[in-house]
PDB file of N, H, CA, C and O in Angstrom:
ATOM      1  N   MET A   1      11.952  17.725  17.730  1.00  0.00           N
ATOM      2  CA  MET A   1      10.921  16.900  18.346  1.00  0.00           C
ATOM      3  C   MET A   1      11.289  16.667  19.807  1.00  0.00           C
ATOM      4  O   MET A   1      12.454  16.471  20.152  1.00  0.00           O
ATOM      5  N   SER A   2      10.273  16.695  20.644  1.00  0.00           N
ATOM      6  H   SER A   2       9.327  16.855  20.364  1.00  0.00           H
ATOM      7  CA  SER A   2      10.430  16.374  22.062  1.00  0.00           C
ATOM      8  C   SER A   2       9.504  15.215  22.387  1.00  0.00           C
ATOM      9  O   SER A   2       8.511  14.982  21.699  1.00  0.00           O
ATOM     10  N   PHE A   3       9.843  14.499  23.439  1.00  0.00           N
ATOM     11  H   PHE A   3      10.650  14.689  23.998  1.00  0.00           H
ATOM     12  CA  PHE A   3       8.933  13.446  23.877  1.00  0.00           C
ATOM     13  C   PHE A   3       9.148  13.166  25.349  1.00  0.00           C
ATOM     14  O   PHE A   3      10.185  13.485  25.929  1.00  0.00           O
ATOM     15  N   PHE A   4       8.130  12.559  25.929  1.00  0.00           N
ATOM     16  H   PHE A   4       7.287  12.300  25.458  1.00  0.00           H
ATOM     17  CA  PHE A   4       8.262  12.062  27.294  1.00  0.00           C
ATOM     18  C   PHE A   4       7.505  10.754  27.390  1.00  0.00           C
ATOM     19  O   PHE A   4       6.705  10.420  26.516  1.00  0.00           O
ATOM     20  N   VAL A   5       7.765  10.015  28.463  1.00  0.00           N
ATOM     21  H   VAL A   5       8.415  10.287  29.173  1.00  0.00           H
ATOM     22  CA  VAL A   5       7.233   8.663  28.612  1.00  0.00           C
ATOM     23  C   VAL A   5       6.446   8.559  29.918  1.00  0.00           C
ATOM     24  O   VAL A   5       6.844   9.077  30.961  1.00  0.00           O
ATOM     25  N   ASP A   6       5.326   7.874  29.814  1.00  0.00           N
ATOM     26  H   ASP A   6       5.003   7.452  28.966  1.00  0.00           H
ATOM     27  CA  ASP A   6       4.491   7.529  30.963  1.00  0.00           C
ATOM     28  C   ASP A   6       4.558   6.004  31.061  1.00  0.00           C
ATOM     29  O   ASP A   6       4.083   5.297  30.172  1.00  0.00           O
ATOM     30  N   GLU A   7       5.148   5.508  32.140  1.00  0.00           N
ATOM     31  H   GLU A   7       5.534   6.082  32.862  1.00  0.00           H
ATOM     32  CA  GLU A   7       5.328   4.063  32.270  1.00  0.00           C
ATOM     33  C   GLU A   7       4.733   3.594  33.591  1.00  0.00           C
ATOM     34  O   GLU A   7       5.043   4.138  34.651  1.00  0.00           O
ATOM     35  N   GLN A   8       3.891   2.598  33.519  1.00  0.00           N
ATOM     36  H   GLN A   8       3.640   2.156  32.658  1.00  0.00           H
ATOM     37  CA  GLN A   8       3.281   2.049  34.729  1.00  0.00           C
ATOM     38  C   GLN A   8       4.292   1.188  35.469  1.00  0.00           C
ATOM     39  O   GLN A   8       4.879   0.272  34.892  1.00  0.00           O
ATOM     40  N   ARG A   9       4.490   1.480  36.733  1.00  0.00           N
ATOM     41  H   ARG A   9       4.012   2.223  37.201  1.00  0.00           H
ATOM     42  CA  ARG A   9       5.372   0.667  37.589  1.00  0.00           C
ATOM     43  C   ARG A   9       4.565  -0.382  38.340  1.00  0.00           C
ATOM     44  O   ARG A   9       5.050  -1.484  38.595  1.00  0.00           O
ATOM     45  N   SER A  10       3.338  -0.035  38.690  1.00  0.00           N
ATOM     46  H   SER A  10       2.944   0.861  38.482  1.00  0.00           H
ATOM     47  CA  SER A  10       2.409  -1.002  39.273  1.00  0.00           C
ATOM     48  C   SER A  10       1.013  -0.523  38.915  1.00  0.00           C
ATOM     49  O   SER A  10       0.763   0.679  38.822  1.00  0.00           O
ATOM     50  N   GLY A  11       0.120  -1.455  38.719  1.00  0.00           N
ATOM     51  H   GLY A  11       0.323  -2.431  38.795  1.00  0.00           H
ATOM     52  CA  GLY A  11      -1.230  -1.077  38.337  1.00  0.00           C
ATOM     53  C   GLY A  11      -1.937  -2.190  37.593  1.00  0.00           C
ATOM     54  O   GLY A  11      -1.561  -3.358  37.699  1.00  0.00           O
ATOM     55  N   PRO A  12      -2.961  -1.825  36.841  1.00  0.00           N
ATOM     56  CA  PRO A  12      -3.818  -2.853  36.251  1.00  0.00           C
ATOM     57  C   PRO A  12      -3.215  -3.614  35.070  1.00  0.00           C
ATOM     58  O   PRO A  12      -3.653  -4.727  34.779  1.00  0.00           O
ATOM     59  N   TYR A  13      -2.234  -3.050  34.393  1.00  0.00           N
ATOM     60  H   TYR A  13      -1.878  -2.146  34.630  1.00  0.00           H
ATOM     61  CA  TYR A  13      -1.665  -3.713  33.214  1.00  0.00           C
ATOM     62  C   TYR A  13      -0.388  -4.459  33.569  1.00  0.00           C
ATOM     63  O   TYR A  13       0.345  -4.065  34.476  1.00  0.00           O
ATOM     64  N   THR A  14      -0.133  -5.532  32.849  1.00  0.00           N
ATOM     65  H   THR A  14      -0.728  -5.852  32.112  1.00  0.00           H
ATOM     66  CA  THR A  14       1.137  -6.227  32.994  1.00  0.00           C
ATOM     67  C   THR A  14       2.267  -5.333  32.499  1.00  0.00           C
ATOM     68  O   THR A  14       3.354  -5.312  33.077  1.00  0.00           O
ATOM     69  N   LEU A  15       1.998  -4.587  31.411  1.00  0.00           N
ATOM     70  H   LEU A  15       1.115  -4.605  30.941  1.00  0.00           H
ATOM     71  CA  LEU A  15       2.938  -3.613  30.853  1.00  0.00           C
ATOM     72  C   LEU A  15       2.139  -2.425  30.350  1.00  0.00           C
ATOM     73  O   LEU A  15       1.107  -2.596  29.701  1.00  0.00           O
ATOM     74  N   TRP A  16       2.614  -1.213  30.649  1.00  0.00           N
ATOM     75  H   TRP A  16       3.452  -1.074  31.176  1.00  0.00           H
ATOM     76  CA  TRP A  16       2.047   0.004  30.084  1.00  0.00           C
ATOM     77  C   TRP A  16       3.202   0.962  29.843  1.00  0.00           C
ATOM     78  O   TRP A  16       3.847   1.417  30.788  1.00  0.00           O
ATOM     79  N   HIS A  17       3.464   1.269  28.575  1.00  0.00           N
ATOM     80  H   HIS A  17       2.940   0.900  27.807  1.00  0.00           H
ATOM     81  CA  HIS A  17       4.544   2.181  28.184  1.00  0.00           C
ATOM     82  C   HIS A  17       3.955   3.130  27.146  1.00  0.00           C
ATOM     83  O   HIS A  17       3.628   2.719  26.033  1.00  0.00           O
ATOM     84  N   HIS A  18       3.823   4.394  27.514  1.00  0.00           N
ATOM     85  H   HIS A  18       4.089   4.728  28.418  1.00  0.00           H
ATOM     86  CA  HIS A  18       3.147   5.385  26.679  1.00  0.00           C
ATOM     87  C   HIS A  18       4.117   6.522  26.386  1.00  0.00           C
ATOM     88  O   HIS A  18       4.566   7.226  27.290  1.00  0.00           O
ATOM     89  N   GLN A  19       4.431   6.687  25.096  1.00  0.00           N
ATOM     90  H   GLN A  19       4.066   6.115  24.362  1.00  0.00           H
ATOM     91  CA  GLN A  19       5.304   7.775  24.649  1.00  0.00           C
ATOM     92  C   GLN A  19       4.449   8.889  24.050  1.00  0.00           C
ATOM     93  O   GLN A  19       3.545   8.629  23.255  1.00  0.00           O
ATOM     94  N   TYR A  20       4.739  10.122  24.435  1.00  0.00           N
ATOM     95  H   TYR A  20       5.473  10.332  25.081  1.00  0.00           H
ATOM     96  CA  TYR A  20       4.095  11.308  23.874  1.00  0.00           C
ATOM     97  C   TYR A  20       5.156  12.016  23.036  1.00  0.00           C
ATOM     98  O   TYR A  20       6.123  12.542  23.588  1.00  0.00           O
ATOM     99  N   HIS A  21       4.994  12.038  21.733  1.00  0.00           N
ATOM    100  H   HIS A  21       4.209  11.610  21.285  1.00  0.00           H
ATOM    101  CA  HIS A  21       5.931  12.719  20.837  1.00  0.00           C
ATOM    102  C   HIS A  21       5.311  14.044  20.419  1.00  0.00           C
ATOM    103  O   HIS A  21       4.173  14.082  19.951  1.00  0.00           O
ATOM    104  N   ILE A  22       6.058  15.128  20.588  1.00  0.00           N
ATOM    105  H   ILE A  22       6.982  15.097  20.969  1.00  0.00           H
ATOM    106  CA  ILE A  22       5.560  16.472  20.304  1.00  0.00           C
ATOM    107  C   ILE A  22       6.465  17.098  19.253  1.00  0.00           C
ATOM    108  O   ILE A  22       7.673  17.236  19.448  1.00  0.00           O
ATOM    109  N   THR A  23       5.849  17.475  18.125  1.00  0.00           N
ATOM    110  H   THR A  23       4.868  17.362  17.967  1.00  0.00           H
ATOM    111  CA  THR A  23       6.591  18.019  16.999  1.00  0.00           C
ATOM    112  C   THR A  23       5.955  19.328  16.554  1.00  0.00           C
ATOM    113  O   THR A  23       4.744  19.388  16.340  1.00  0.00           O
ATOM    114  N   GLU A  24       6.755  20.368  16.414  1.00  0.00           N
ATOM    115  H   GLU A  24       7.738  20.319  16.588  1.00  0.00           H
ATOM    116  CA  GLU A  24       6.249  21.639  15.891  1.00  0.00           C
ATOM    117  C   GLU A  24       6.198  21.575  14.374  1.00  0.00           C
ATOM    118  O   GLU A  24       7.049  20.965  13.728  1.00  0.00           O
ATOM    119  N   ASN A  25       5.172  22.223  13.821  1.00  0.00           N
ATOM    120  H   ASN A  25       4.480  22.718  14.346  1.00  0.00           H
ATOM    121  CA  ASN A  25       5.111  22.398  12.377  1.00  0.00           C
ATOM    122  C   ASN A  25       4.572  23.796  12.089  1.00  0.00           C
ATOM    123  O   ASN A  25       4.373  24.580  13.017  1.00  0.00           O
ATOM    124  N   GLU A  26       4.335  24.119  10.826  1.00  0.00           N
ATOM    125  H   GLU A  26       4.496  23.482  10.072  1.00  0.00           H
ATOM    126  CA  GLU A  26       3.897  25.474  10.468  1.00  0.00           C
ATOM    127  C   GLU A  26       2.526  25.823  11.047  1.00  0.00           C
ATOM    128  O   GLU A  26       2.253  26.992  11.318  1.00  0.00           O
ATOM    129  N   GLN A  27       1.667  24.831  11.236  1.00  0.00           N
ATOM    130  H   GLN A  27       1.889  23.882  11.016  1.00  0.00           H
ATOM    131  CA  GLN A  27       0.321  25.082  11.765  1.00  0.00           C
ATOM    132  C   GLN A  27       0.273  25.084  13.293  1.00  0.00           C
ATOM    133  O   GLN A  27      -0.736  25.489  13.872  1.00  0.00           O
ATOM    134  N   GLY A  28       1.320  24.650  13.942  1.00  0.00           N
ATOM    135  H   GLY A  28       2.139  24.321  13.471  1.00  0.00           H
ATOM    136  CA  GLY A  28       1.325  24.586  15.403  1.00  0.00           C
ATOM    137  C   GLY A  28       2.116  23.395  15.897  1.00  0.00           C
ATOM    138  O   GLY A  28       3.325  23.305  15.683  1.00  0.00           O
ATOM    139  N   VAL A  29       1.426  22.482  16.561  1.00  0.00           N
ATOM    140  H   VAL A  29       0.444  22.556  16.735  1.00  0.00           H
ATOM    141  CA  VAL A  29       2.086  21.341  17.203  1.00  0.00           C
ATOM    142  C   VAL A  29       1.313  20.068  16.872  1.00  0.00           C
ATOM    143  O   VAL A  29       0.083  20.061  16.837  1.00  0.00           O
ATOM    144  N   ILE A  30       2.050  19.008  16.635  1.00  0.00           N
ATOM    145  H   ILE A  30       3.050  19.014  16.664  1.00  0.00           H
ATOM    146  CA  ILE A  30       1.459  17.685  16.454  1.00  0.00           C
ATOM    147  C   ILE A  30       1.893  16.839  17.637  1.00  0.00           C
ATOM    148  O   ILE A  30       3.081  16.766  17.952  1.00  0.00           O
ATOM    149  N   MET A  31       0.923  16.193  18.300  1.00  0.00           N
ATOM    150  H   MET A  31      -0.042  16.252  18.044  1.00  0.00           H
ATOM    151  CA  MET A  31       1.242  15.281  19.385  1.00  0.00           C
ATOM    152  C   MET A  31       0.847  13.876  18.943  1.00  0.00           C
ATOM    153  O   MET A  31      -0.299  13.622  18.573  1.00  0.00           O
ATOM    154  N   THR A  32       1.811  12.981  18.989  1.00  0.00           N
ATOM    155  H   THR A  32       2.742  13.187  19.290  1.00  0.00           H
ATOM    156  CA  THR A  32       1.597  11.597  18.575  1.00  0.00           C
ATOM    157  C   THR A  32       1.816  10.684  19.778  1.00  0.00           C
ATOM    158  O   THR A  32       2.805  10.817  20.499  1.00  0.00           O
ATOM    159  N   ASP A  33       0.888   9.761  19.986  1.00  0.00           N
ATOM    160  H   ASP A  33       0.084   9.653  19.401  1.00  0.00           H
ATOM    161  CA  ASP A  33       0.991   8.794  21.075  1.00  0.00           C
ATOM    162  C   ASP A  33       1.482   7.464  20.524  1.00  0.00           C
ATOM    163  O   ASP A  33       1.022   7.003  19.479  1.00  0.00           O
ATOM    164  N   VAL A  34       2.411   6.858  21.231  1.00  0.00           N
ATOM    165  H   VAL A  34       2.785   7.232  22.080  1.00  0.00           H
ATOM    166  CA  VAL A  34       2.846   5.494  20.938  1.00  0.00           C
ATOM    167  C   VAL A  34       2.645   4.712  22.229  1.00  0.00           C
ATOM    168  O   VAL A  34       3.318   4.962  23.229  1.00  0.00           O
ATOM    169  N   VAL A  35       1.711   3.760  22.199  1.00  0.00           N
ATOM    170  H   VAL A  35       1.164   3.556  21.387  1.00  0.00           H
ATOM    171  CA  VAL A  35       1.356   3.020  23.408  1.00  0.00           C
ATOM    172  C   VAL A  35       1.627   1.531  23.202  1.00  0.00           C
ATOM    173  O   VAL A  35       1.181   0.929  22.226  1.00  0.00           O
ATOM    174  N   HIS A  36       2.357   0.965  24.132  1.00  0.00           N
ATOM    175  H   HIS A  36       2.719   1.454  24.925  1.00  0.00           H
ATOM    176  CA  HIS A  36       2.561  -0.480  24.180  1.00  0.00           C
ATOM    177  C   HIS A  36       2.006  -0.946  25.523  1.00  0.00           C
ATOM    178  O   HIS A  36       2.369  -0.419  26.574  1.00  0.00           O
ATOM    179  N   TYR A  37       1.131  -1.931  25.473  1.00  0.00           N
ATOM    180  H   TYR A  37       0.836  -2.359  24.619  1.00  0.00           H
ATOM    181  CA  TYR A  37       0.568  -2.427  26.718  1.00  0.00           C
ATOM    182  C   TYR A  37       0.276  -3.916  26.595  1.00  0.00           C
ATOM    183  O   TYR A  37       0.086  -4.455  25.505  1.00  0.00           O
ATOM    184  N   ILE A  38       0.248  -4.549  27.745  1.00  0.00           N
ATOM    185  H   ILE A  38       0.402  -4.112  28.631  1.00  0.00           H
ATOM    186  CA  ILE A  38      -0.141  -5.956  27.840  1.00  0.00           C
ATOM    187  C   ILE A  38      -1.183  -6.042  28.943  1.00  0.00           C
ATOM    188  O   ILE A  38      -0.898  -5.711  30.094  1.00  0.00           O
ATOM    189  N   PRO A  39      -2.389  -6.484  28.603  1.00  0.00           N
ATOM    190  CA  PRO A  39      -3.418  -6.618  29.628  1.00  0.00           C
ATOM    191  C   PRO A  39      -3.024  -7.696  30.653  1.00  0.00           C
ATOM    192  O   PRO A  39      -2.211  -8.572  30.358  1.00  0.00           O
ATOM    193  N   PRO A  40      -3.600  -7.623  31.843  1.00  0.00           N
ATOM    194  CA  PRO A  40      -3.306  -8.643  32.853  1.00  0.00           C
ATOM    195  C   PRO A  40      -4.013  -9.957  32.532  1.00  0.00           C
ATOM    196  O   PRO A  40      -4.818 -10.022  31.602  1.00  0.00           O
ATOM    197  N   PHE A  41      -3.723 -10.960  33.269  1.00  0.00           N
ATOM    198  H   PHE A  41      -3.069 -10.907  34.024  1.00  0.00           H
ATOM    199  CA  PHE A  41      -4.422 -12.243  33.274  1.00  0.00           C
ATOM    200  C   PHE A  41      -4.245 -13.074  31.997  1.00  0.00           C
ATOM    201  O   PHE A  41      -5.135 -13.839  31.625  1.00  0.00           O
ATOM    202  N   SER A  42      -3.116 -12.927  31.340  1.00  0.00           N
ATOM    203  H   SER A  42      -2.392 -12.306  31.642  1.00  0.00           H
ATOM    204  CA  SER A  42      -2.735 -13.801  30.223  1.00  0.00           C
ATOM    205  C   SER A  42      -3.855 -13.973  29.200  1.00  0.00           C
ATOM    206  O   SER A  42      -4.285 -13.002  28.577  1.00  0.00           O
ATOM    207  N   PHE A  43      -4.325 -15.199  29.028  1.00  0.00           N
ATOM    208  H   PHE A  43      -3.976 -15.988  29.535  1.00  0.00           H
ATOM    209  CA  PHE A  43      -5.329 -15.514  28.018  1.00  0.00           C
ATOM    210  C   PHE A  43      -6.625 -14.741  28.237  1.00  0.00           C
ATOM    211  O   PHE A  43      -7.203 -14.220  27.283  1.00  0.00           O
ATOM    212  N   LEU A  44      -7.086 -14.661  29.481  1.00  0.00           N
ATOM    213  H   LEU A  44      -6.616 -15.083  30.256  1.00  0.00           H
ATOM    214  CA  LEU A  44      -8.312 -13.921  29.785  1.00  0.00           C
ATOM    215  C   LEU A  44      -8.144 -12.430  29.492  1.00  0.00           C
ATOM    216  O   LEU A  44      -9.084 -11.766  29.053  1.00  0.00           O
ATOM    217  N   GLY A  45      -6.952 -11.916  29.735  1.00  0.00           N
ATOM    218  H   GLY A  45      -6.188 -12.455  30.091  1.00  0.00           H
ATOM    219  CA  GLY A  45      -6.671 -10.519  29.429  1.00  0.00           C
ATOM    220  C   GLY A  45      -6.704 -10.246  27.938  1.00  0.00           C
ATOM    221  O   GLY A  45      -7.167  -9.189  27.508  1.00  0.00           O
ATOM    222  N   ARG A  46      -6.220 -11.182  27.154  1.00  0.00           N
ATOM    223  H   ARG A  46      -5.844 -12.040  27.503  1.00  0.00           H
ATOM    224  CA  ARG A  46      -6.270 -11.008  25.695  1.00  0.00           C
ATOM    225  C   ARG A  46      -7.716 -11.001  25.206  1.00  0.00           C
ATOM    226  O   ARG A  46      -8.062 -10.238  24.303  1.00  0.00           O
ATOM    227  N   ILE A  47      -8.555 -11.837  25.790  1.00  0.00           N
ATOM    228  H   ILE A  47      -8.274 -12.456  26.524  1.00  0.00           H
ATOM    229  CA  ILE A  47      -9.978 -11.840  25.430  1.00  0.00           C
ATOM    230  C   ILE A  47     -10.615 -10.501  25.831  1.00  0.00           C
ATOM    231  O   ILE A  47     -11.346  -9.897  25.046  1.00  0.00           O
ATOM    232  N   ALA A  48     -10.333 -10.048  27.048  1.00  0.00           N
ATOM    233  H   ALA A  48      -9.739 -10.538  27.686  1.00  0.00           H
ATOM    234  CA  ALA A  48     -10.873  -8.771  27.513  1.00  0.00           C
ATOM    235  C   ALA A  48     -10.392  -7.628  26.623  1.00  0.00           C
ATOM    236  O   ALA A  48     -11.153  -6.705  26.330  1.00  0.00           O
ATOM    237  N   ASN A  49      -9.133  -7.687  26.192  1.00  0.00           N
ATOM    238  H   ASN A  49      -8.515  -8.436  26.429  1.00  0.00           H
ATOM    239  CA  ASN A  49      -8.602  -6.666  25.299  1.00  0.00           C
ATOM    240  C   ASN A  49      -9.390  -6.638  24.001  1.00  0.00           C
ATOM    241  O   ASN A  49      -9.765  -5.570  23.519  1.00  0.00           O
ATOM    242  N   TYR A  50      -9.635  -7.789  23.446  1.00  0.00           N
ATOM    243  H   TYR A  50      -9.330  -8.658  23.837  1.00  0.00           H
ATOM    244  CA  TYR A  50     -10.392  -7.894  22.194  1.00  0.00           C
ATOM    245  C   TYR A  50     -11.824  -7.395  22.371  1.00  0.00           C
ATOM    246  O   TYR A  50     -12.356  -6.708  21.498  1.00  0.00           O
ATOM    247  N   LEU A  51     -12.449  -7.739  23.497  1.00  0.00           N
ATOM    248  H   LEU A  51     -12.017  -8.297  24.206  1.00  0.00           H
ATOM    249  CA  LEU A  51     -13.853  -7.410  23.707  1.00  0.00           C
ATOM    250  C   LEU A  51     -14.087  -5.950  24.097  1.00  0.00           C
ATOM    251  O   LEU A  51     -15.056  -5.342  23.642  1.00  0.00           O
ATOM    252  N   PHE A  52     -13.197  -5.367  24.950  1.00  0.00           N
ATOM    253  H   PHE A  52     -12.410  -5.861  25.320  1.00  0.00           H
ATOM    254  CA  PHE A  52     -13.505  -4.006  25.384  1.00  0.00           C
ATOM    255  C   PHE A  52     -12.317  -3.111  25.716  1.00  0.00           C
ATOM    256  O   PHE A  52     -12.455  -1.894  25.591  1.00  0.00           O
ATOM    257  N   ILE A  53     -11.171  -3.621  26.125  1.00  0.00           N
ATOM    258  H   ILE A  53     -11.059  -4.609  26.226  1.00  0.00           H
ATOM    259  CA  ILE A  53     -10.069  -2.734  26.534  1.00  0.00           C
ATOM    260  C   ILE A  53      -9.579  -1.884  25.367  1.00  0.00           C
ATOM    261  O   ILE A  53      -9.435  -0.668  25.500  1.00  0.00           O
ATOM    262  N   GLU A  54      -9.324  -2.516  24.231  1.00  0.00           N
ATOM    263  H   GLU A  54      -9.442  -3.503  24.124  1.00  0.00           H
ATOM    264  CA  GLU A  54      -8.817  -1.775  23.064  1.00  0.00           C
ATOM    265  C   GLU A  54      -9.789  -0.661  22.658  1.00  0.00           C
ATOM    266  O   GLU A  54      -9.364   0.461  22.379  1.00  0.00           O
ATOM    267  N   LYS A  55     -11.070  -0.963  22.625  1.00  0.00           N
ATOM    268  H   LYS A  55     -11.415  -1.874  22.851  1.00  0.00           H
ATOM    269  CA  LYS A  55     -12.086   0.038  22.267  1.00  0.00           C
ATOM    270  C   LYS A  55     -12.107   1.171  23.291  1.00  0.00           C
ATOM    271  O   LYS A  55     -12.191   2.344  22.928  1.00  0.00           O
ATOM    272  N   GLN A  56     -12.032   0.816  24.559  1.00  0.00           N
ATOM    273  H   GLN A  56     -11.964  -0.137  24.854  1.00  0.00           H
ATOM    274  CA  GLN A  56     -12.055   1.829  25.613  1.00  0.00           C
ATOM    275  C   GLN A  56     -10.837   2.759  25.509  1.00  0.00           C
ATOM    276  O   GLN A  56     -10.970   3.971  25.681  1.00  0.00           O
ATOM    277  N   LEU A  57      -9.666   2.206  25.232  1.00  0.00           N
ATOM    278  H   LEU A  57      -9.557   1.221  25.092  1.00  0.00           H
ATOM    279  CA  LEU A  57      -8.474   3.036  25.087  1.00  0.00           C
ATOM    280  C   LEU A  57      -8.608   3.985  23.892  1.00  0.00           C
ATOM    281  O   LEU A  57      -8.220   5.150  23.982  1.00  0.00           O
ATOM    282  N   LYS A  58      -9.150   3.499  22.786  1.00  0.00           N
ATOM    283  H   LYS A  58      -9.465   2.552  22.713  1.00  0.00           H
ATOM    284  CA  LYS A  58      -9.367   4.370  21.621  1.00  0.00           C
ATOM    285  C   LYS A  58     -10.313   5.511  21.975  1.00  0.00           C
ATOM    286  O   LYS A  58     -10.084   6.653  21.577  1.00  0.00           O
ATOM    287  N   GLU A  59     -11.371   5.213  22.718  1.00  0.00           N
ATOM    288  H   GLU A  59     -11.558   4.285  23.041  1.00  0.00           H
ATOM    289  CA  GLU A  59     -12.319   6.250  23.131  1.00  0.00           C
ATOM    290  C   GLU A  59     -11.645   7.283  24.033  1.00  0.00           C
ATOM    291  O   GLU A  59     -11.898   8.480  23.900  1.00  0.00           O
ATOM    292  N   ILE A  60     -10.797   6.834  24.938  1.00  0.00           N
ATOM    293  H   ILE A  60     -10.591   5.861  25.047  1.00  0.00           H
ATOM    294  CA  ILE A  60     -10.087   7.747  25.841  1.00  0.00           C
ATOM    295  C   ILE A  60      -9.191   8.691  25.047  1.00  0.00           C
ATOM    296  O   ILE A  60      -9.198   9.900  25.281  1.00  0.00           O
ATOM    297  N   PHE A  61      -8.415   8.139  24.103  1.00  0.00           N
ATOM    298  H   PHE A  61      -8.409   7.157  23.913  1.00  0.00           H
ATOM    299  CA  PHE A  61      -7.510   8.982  23.314  1.00  0.00           C
ATOM    300  C   PHE A  61      -8.285   9.893  22.362  1.00  0.00           C
ATOM    301  O   PHE A  61      -7.860  11.025  22.128  1.00  0.00           O
ATOM    302  N   ASN A  62      -9.394   9.440  21.813  1.00  0.00           N
ATOM    303  H   ASN A  62      -9.739   8.521  22.003  1.00  0.00           H
ATOM    304  CA  ASN A  62     -10.226  10.300  20.970  1.00  0.00           C
ATOM    305  C   ASN A  62     -10.801  11.452  21.780  1.00  0.00           C
ATOM    306  O   ASN A  62     -10.825  12.590  21.310  1.00  0.00           O
ATOM    307  N   PHE A  63     -11.267  11.167  23.000  1.00  0.00           N
ATOM    308  H   PHE A  63     -11.247  10.243  23.382  1.00  0.00           H
ATOM    309  CA  PHE A  63     -11.791  12.206  23.875  1.00  0.00           C
ATOM    310  C   PHE A  63     -10.713  13.231  24.198  1.00  0.00           C
ATOM    311  O   PHE A  63     -10.965  14.435  24.161  1.00  0.00           O
ATOM    312  N   ARG A  64      -9.521  12.758  24.513  1.00  0.00           N
ATOM    313  H   ARG A  64      -9.316  11.780  24.543  1.00  0.00           H
ATOM    314  CA  ARG A  64      -8.421  13.679  24.839  1.00  0.00           C
ATOM    315  C   ARG A  64      -8.093  14.566  23.644  1.00  0.00           C
ATOM    316  O   ARG A  64      -7.858  15.763  23.808  1.00  0.00           O
ATOM    317  N   GLN A  65      -8.076  13.992  22.449  1.00  0.00           N
ATOM    318  H   GLN A  65      -8.267  13.019  22.317  1.00  0.00           H
ATOM    319  CA  GLN A  65      -7.785  14.773  21.250  1.00  0.00           C
ATOM    320  C   GLN A  65      -8.814  15.886  21.063  1.00  0.00           C
ATOM    321  O   GLN A  65      -8.452  17.033  20.798  1.00  0.00           O
ATOM    322  N   LEU A  66     -10.088  15.550  21.200  1.00  0.00           N
ATOM    323  H   LEU A  66     -10.382  14.618  21.416  1.00  0.00           H
ATOM    324  CA  LEU A  66     -11.141  16.561  21.053  1.00  0.00           C
ATOM    325  C   LEU A  66     -11.034  17.644  22.130  1.00  0.00           C
ATOM    326  O   LEU A  66     -11.212  18.827  21.841  1.00  0.00           O
ATOM    327  N   ALA A  67     -10.745  17.242  23.364  1.00  0.00           N
ATOM    328  H   ALA A  67     -10.600  16.281  23.598  1.00  0.00           H
ATOM    329  CA  ALA A  67     -10.614  18.203  24.459  1.00  0.00           C
ATOM    330  C   ALA A  67      -9.447  19.161  24.211  1.00  0.00           C
ATOM    331  O   ALA A  67      -9.569  20.362  24.456  1.00  0.00           O
ATOM    332  N   ILE A  68      -8.331  18.644  23.732  1.00  0.00           N
ATOM    333  H   ILE A  68      -8.232  17.669  23.533  1.00  0.00           H
ATOM    334  CA  ILE A  68      -7.167  19.494  23.438  1.00  0.00           C
ATOM    335  C   ILE A  68      -7.499  20.439  22.291  1.00  0.00           C
ATOM    336  O   ILE A  68      -7.182  21.627  22.364  1.00  0.00           O
ATOM    337  N   GLU A  69      -8.128  19.938  21.234  1.00  0.00           N
ATOM    338  H   GLU A  69      -8.386  18.973  21.175  1.00  0.00           H
ATOM    339  CA  GLU A  69      -8.485  20.780  20.096  1.00  0.00           C
ATOM    340  C   GLU A  69      -9.425  21.903  20.545  1.00  0.00           C
ATOM    341  O   GLU A  69      -9.240  23.054  20.150  1.00  0.00           O
ATOM    342  N   GLN A  70     -10.415  21.585  21.352  1.00  0.00           N
ATOM    343  H   GLN A  70     -10.565  20.650  21.673  1.00  0.00           H
ATOM    344  CA  GLN A  70     -11.346  22.605  21.823  1.00  0.00           C
ATOM    345  C   GLN A  70     -10.652  23.645  22.689  1.00  0.00           C
ATOM    346  O   GLN A  70     -10.935  24.837  22.577  1.00  0.00           O
ATOM    347  N   GLU A  71      -9.755  23.206  23.543  1.00  0.00           N
ATOM    348  H   GLU A  71      -9.525  22.237  23.634  1.00  0.00           H
ATOM    349  CA  GLU A  71      -9.044  24.131  24.425  1.00  0.00           C
ATOM    350  C   GLU A  71      -8.201  25.113  23.633  1.00  0.00           C
ATOM    351  O   GLU A  71      -8.191  26.306  23.934  1.00  0.00           O
ATOM    352  N   PHE A  72      -7.497  24.626  22.631  1.00  0.00           N
ATOM    353  H   PHE A  72      -7.505  23.656  22.387  1.00  0.00           H
ATOM    354  CA  PHE A  72      -6.588  25.497  21.888  1.00  0.00           C
ATOM    355  C   PHE A  72      -7.307  26.300  20.820  1.00  0.00           C
ATOM    356  O   PHE A  72      -6.744  27.278  20.327  1.00  0.00           O
ATOM    357  N   GLN A  73      -8.518  25.937  20.441  1.00  0.00           N
ATOM    358  H   GLN A  73      -8.976  25.143  20.841  1.00  0.00           H
ATOM    359  CA  GLN A  73      -9.283  26.760  19.508  1.00  0.00           C
ATOM    360  C   GLN A  73      -9.851  27.980  20.202  1.00  0.00           C
ATOM    361  O   GLN A  73     -10.205  28.957  19.541  1.00  0.00           O
ATOM    362  N   LYS A  74      -9.946  27.943  21.533  1.00  0.00           N
ATOM    363  H   LYS A  74      -9.658  27.149  22.070  1.00  0.00           H
ATOM    364  CA  LYS A  74     -10.449  29.085  22.292  1.00  0.00           C
ATOM    365  C   LYS A  74      -9.491  30.255  22.233  1.00  0.00           C
ATOM    366  O   LYS A  74      -9.909  31.406  22.357  1.00  0.00           O
ATOM    367  N   LYS A  75      -8.208  29.978  22.047  1.00  0.00           N
ATOM    368  H   LYS A  75      -7.868  29.043  21.946  1.00  0.00           H
ATOM    369  CA  LYS A  75      -7.171  31.017  22.165  1.00  0.00           C
ATOM    370  C   LYS A  75      -6.887  31.688  20.863  1.00  0.00           C
ATOM    371  O   LYS A  75      -6.042  32.581  20.800  1.00  0.00           O
TER     372      LYS A  75
END
């Protein structure tokens, strides 16, 4: 297994730590994301996370998964 980390040093989140774990198997490769984040603005950030940030992040990762699957099915 291999992995790398994407960590925000400055930006919109109080904390953003994203691990990409890459594992080979018989069918090819499995990529697993482990994301830890803390929205900004304390209490207001937690409300925003509940209302839209969490959903938006899921949509982003779902889109990326579909894009990767489509790219590698071409080959």
